[in-house]
C-alpha positions as CSV (number, residue, x, y, z in Angstrom):
1,M,-30.6,-19.0,-33.1
2,R,-30.0,-19.6,-29.4
3,R,-32.0,-16.6,-28.5
4,L,-35.0,-17.8,-30.6
5,V,-34.9,-21.2,-28.9
6,E,-34.7,-19.5,-25.5
7,Y,-37.6,-17.3,-26.5
8,E,-39.6,-20.3,-27.6
9,R,-39.0,-22.1,-24.2
10,M,-40.0,-19.0,-22.3
11,K,-43.2,-18.6,-24.4
12,L,-44.2,-22.3,-23.7
13,A,-43.4,-21.9,-20.0
14,A,-45.6,-18.8,-19.9
15,A,-48.4,-20.6,-21.7
16,R,-48.2,-23.5,-19.1
17,L,-48.3,-21.0,-16.2
18,D,-51.3,-19.3,-17.7
19,E,-53.1,-22.7,-17.8
20,L,-52.7,-23.1,-14.0
21,P,-55.7,-21.9,-11.9
22,R,-55.3,-18.4,-10.4
23,V,-56.8,-17.0,-7.2
24,G,-59.4,-14.4,-8.2
25,R,-59.6,-15.5,-11.8
26,D,-60.5,-19.2,-11.6
27,F,-61.4,-19.6,-7.9
28,A,-61.8,-17.6,-4.7
29,R,-60.0,-18.2,-1.5
30,A,-62.3,-19.1,1.5
31,I,-62.0,-16.9,4.5
32,V,-63.2,-18.2,7.9
33,A,-63.3,-16.2,11.1
34,I,-63.2,-18.2,14.3
35,E,-64.1,-16.7,17.6
36,Q,-61.2,-17.2,20.0
37,T,-63.1,-16.6,23.2
38,M,-65.3,-19.4,24.6
39,T,-68.2,-18.0,26.5
40,R,-71.1,-20.1,27.8
41,H,-74.5,-18.7,27.0
42,L,-76.9,-19.8,29.6
43,P,-80.6,-19.1,29.2
44,T,-81.9,-16.3,31.3
45,V,-84.5,-16.9,34.0
46,D,-87.7,-15.0,33.7
47,V,-88.9,-13.1,36.7
48,V,-92.3,-14.8,36.4
49,D,-90.7,-18.2,36.6
50,L,-88.7,-17.2,39.7
51,Q,-91.9,-15.8,41.3
52,T,-93.8,-19.1,40.5
53,A,-91.0,-21.1,42.1
54,W,-91.0,-18.8,45.2
55,N,-94.8,-19.2,45.5
56,E,-94.4,-23.0,45.6
57,V,-91.8,-22.6,48.4
58,L,-94.2,-20.3,50.3
59,K,-97.0,-22.9,50.0
60,R,-94.8,-25.6,51.5
61,A,-93.7,-23.2,54.3
62,R,-97.3,-22.4,55.2
63,L,-98.1,-26.1,55.5
64,A,-95.3,-26.5,58.1
65,R,-97.2,-24.3,60.5
66,A,-94.2,-23.2,62.5
67,P,-94.1,-20.2,64.8
68,S,-93.8,-17.0,62.8
69,H,-91.2,-15.1,64.8
70,L,-87.7,-14.5,63.5
71,A,-85.0,-16.2,65.4
72,R,-82.2,-14.0,66.7
73,G,-79.4,-15.8,64.8
74,A,-81.2,-15.7,61.4
75,V,-79.3,-13.2,59.4
76,V,-78.9,-13.0,55.6
77,R,-75.1,-13.6,55.6
78,E,-75.5,-16.7,57.6
79,H,-78.0,-18.1,55.2
80,M,-75.8,-17.1,52.3
81,S,-73.1,-19.3,53.8
82,Q,-75.6,-22.2,54.1
83,I,-76.6,-21.9,50.5
84,L,-72.9,-21.7,49.3
85,R,-72.2,-24.9,51.3
86,K,-75.1,-26.7,49.7
87,L,-73.9,-25.7,46.2
88,T,-70.2,-26.6,46.8
89,G,-69.2,-29.7,45.0
90,R,-72.5,-30.0,43.1
91,Q,-73.1,-29.2,39.5
92,F,-76.6,-27.9,39.8
93,V,-79.2,-27.7,42.6
94,E,-82.9,-27.2,41.9
95,F,-84.4,-24.1,43.4
96,G,-86.9,-26.0,45.6
97,D,-84.2,-28.3,47.0
98,L,-82.5,-25.2,48.6
99,F,-85.6,-25.0,50.8
100,D,-85.6,-28.4,52.6
101,A,-88.0,-29.6,55.3
102,T,-85.9,-28.5,58.2
103,L,-85.7,-25.0,56.9
104,L,-89.5,-24.9,56.2
105,A,-90.2,-26.1,59.7
106,K,-88.5,-23.0,61.1
107,G,-91.3,-20.8,59.7
108,L,-92.1,-18.3,57.1
109,P,-89.7,-15.5,58.2
110,I,-86.7,-17.9,58.1
111,V,-87.8,-19.0,54.6
112,I,-88.0,-15.4,53.5
113,V,-84.5,-14.6,54.9
114,H,-83.2,-17.7,53.1
115,F,-84.8,-16.4,49.8
116,L,-83.3,-13.0,50.4
117,A,-79.9,-14.6,50.9
118,L,-80.3,-16.4,47.6
119,L,-81.2,-13.2,45.8
120,E,-78.2,-11.5,47.4
121,L,-75.9,-14.2,46.1
122,A,-77.3,-13.9,42.6
123,R,-76.9,-10.1,42.8
124,E,-73.2,-10.5,43.8
125,N,-72.6,-12.9,41.0
126,L,-71.6,-15.7,43.4
127,I,-74.2,-18.1,42.0
128,E,-75.8,-18.5,38.6
129,V,-79.5,-19.0,38.1
130,T,-80.4,-21.0,35.0
131,Q,-83.4,-22.5,33.4
132,A,-83.4,-24.8,30.3
133,A,-86.7,-23.6,28.8
134,P,-89.8,-21.6,29.9
135,F,-91.7,-23.3,32.7
136,A,-88.8,-25.7,33.3
137,P,-87.3,-26.1,36.8
138,I,-84.9,-23.4,37.9
139,Y,-81.4,-24.5,38.9
140,M,-78.7,-22.8,40.9
141,R,-75.0,-23.4,40.8
142,L,-71.8,-21.7,42.0
143,A,-70.7,-19.1,39.5
144,Y,-67.1,-20.2,39.9
145,M,-66.5,-24.0,40.0
146,P,-62.9,-24.8,41.0
147,S,-61.4,-27.6,38.9
């Protein structure tokens, strides 16, 4: 008799367990993959946009009408340092703002050296060149911003 009562209890317990929802039979478990690395995806700058911005700087430099000889101290590395100093401590600087009136007054060869310095910094990944949308202003910033 005791065995039958025990069997009946086990049978009822099994029926109650069978009524509970089961993974795979009654529902599916959701699986979510989360990317652990945080990378910033900045928009790329089109060559045409950079060329247009450069042409605007050239127009401003020609209007300055400065003598067109290259000064002895105007080397690319020196201008690279100037650009890095301008970008230090600032979030973003517009492309045209890197070519201020004092630089433009020195003449077209100096402006070209300054532009070459800017391209060299971008090639060495010391600065980032970004643009929010096509035909929008081009911005520069340091590639590594100390916190």
